[in-house]
N, C-alpha and C positions, 0 to 999 in steps of 0.2 A: 159419258159415252153412250151411244145408241147402238142397238143391235145391227142396224144397217151399216154402221162403221166397220163391222167385222166382215161383211160380205165382200168377197174378192180379195181379202187379205192373204198375203203369202204366209205359209206356215212352215217353220223350220224347227228341228229339234236342237238340243244343246250341243250336239256334235256338228251342227252346220248342215245336216242333211235336209234337203228340201222335200217336204211331204206333200205339197200341193197348195191349193187355194181353198178358202172357205166359200162354199156354195150355199150352205144353209146352216141354221143355228137351231139346236134342239133346246126346248124349254120344258119345264115341268110346272104345272099349276100347284100352287101352295094352298093348303087347307085354310090358312089364315093369312092376312096381310102381315108383312114385316113392320117393324116400327117406322120404317121409311115409307110405308104404304104400298109396297110391292106385292104383287100377287103371283108373279112368275119368277122362276129361277133358271138361269142358264145351266144346262147339264152337259152340253157337248157341241162340238163343231163337226159338221159333215163336209167331207172333202170328196174329190173325185167325181166319177160319173154318176154315182148314186145321188150326190148332192145336187148336181145339175138337174137330174130328172125330178127330184123332189121340188126344187125351186120352180120348175116349169109346171108342176102339178101332175107330172106323169107317174110318179111313184108317191103314194100317200100311205098313211097308216092303215088304210083299208086293204092293202095288198098283202100277200103272204110272204113277200120277199123280205129277207133280213139284211140289214146293213152289214156290209163286210167290215170286220173289225178294223182294218187299216184305214177305212174311210170314215170312221167315227172316232174322234178324239174327245175323251172325257174332259170336262171343264177343269177337273182337279189336276190335270196335267199341265194346264196353262201356267206358265211362269211369268210371262210379260206380254202385254199388248201395247204396241206402238201405233197409235191411231194416225199420227202424222205420216209415218212411212207405210201404213197399211200392212203391218207385219205382226205375226203372232209367234212367240217362242214357246215351245212346249218341252217338258222334261223327256228324257230318253226312256224312262220307266213306263211300262204298260200298266 
């Protein structure tokens, strides 16, 4: 799966509540490569208006604005990714 496969995916929680769509993906640079050669790790999905602004380059890490908690879903909450349906299921726990 590629990160671009996540963009636009519908996000729902285990209760069936629709949380929005993925507009951006947060990654963290690793100090060392993994055994698979990876240097980045996915840490979260950005939803909502903030995600759209970041994707368009209007909000970047250089601004003082903080991501609203409900607009950032930590990757550890992701239960399932269905690339064919462009859907992401996340746990109800924060």
